[in-house]
N, C-alpha and C positions, 0 to 999 in steps of 0.2 A: 146897243148890244155890241160886245166886243167881236172882233173879226174871228177869233179862235172859236167862240161859242157858235157863231153862224156856220162855220165850217163843220163843227160837230153835229149841228142840227141837220145840215144838208147830207152829211155822211150817214147819219142814222136813218133819215128818210129814204135815201137811196138803198140802204141795206134792207129796209122793210119792203120796198117795192120789188127788189130783185130776189129776195129770199123766197124759198118755197118750203114745202114740207120736208121733214127729216125722214130719211129712209135707211138708217144705219143698220137695222136688223132685218131688212127685207130683201136684200140683194146679196150676191156672192155665194150662189148655191154650190160652188166648187169647194167651199169650206164647210158645208153643212155636215158632212160625215165626220170631220175632225171635231166640230163643235159638239155633235151628238156623242162622240166617244169620250171627250173630256168631261162633258156634263154628266155622262153616265158614271165615269170613274169618281168624280167628286161627290155626286149625290147618291151613289150606290153603296154597296157594302164596304168597298175600300175606303171611301170617304168617312163612313161611320166608324170604321176600325181606327183610322187615323185620329178622328176626333176623340174617341174613347181613350186611345193611347196618350194623346196630349193631356187629357184630364188626369189619367193615371200617373204619368211621369210628373206632372205638376204637383199631384198629391204627394208623391214620394219625396220630391225635392222640398215641398213645404214642411213635411214631417221632419226631414233631415235638418233643415235650417230653422225650424220653428218660426216660419215666416209665411203669411198667407198669400203673398203676391204670386208665387209660381202657380198655385192651383187656380187663382183668378185668371192668370194669363192662359192657362190650359182651357178653362171654361170659355174665356173670350175667344180663343182660337176656334173652339168647337162651334160656338154660335156663329162666328164669322164664316166658317166653312159651310155651315148648313144653309145660311140665308143669302150669302153673296151671289150664288148663281141665279137665284130668283130675282134679286134686285137688279143685277146686270142685264138679265134678259128683259125685264120690264123697262129699263131705261133705253135699251137699244131698239126695242120694238115700238116705242112710243112714237106717235105721229103728231104733228102740229096741225 
């Protein structure tokens, strides 16, 4: 075995021994009110209004240019805005 691969194996073994569970979404209660406010804005009526506006503006631009890409971008933005908070929350609260 090469010396570099032995070092890599030792490094990986050390990381596995030293590593512990991930707690990214369970600490930092001082930011909880900010998170709750931003999550409420994005997933509430304001977020829905922005999503509908993105689809509407994309539709108008698509009609003006006779190109379907702007409305697809608006729909993509609306889907991204709707599901991203749930995905991020799921990733950050996952524990190993």
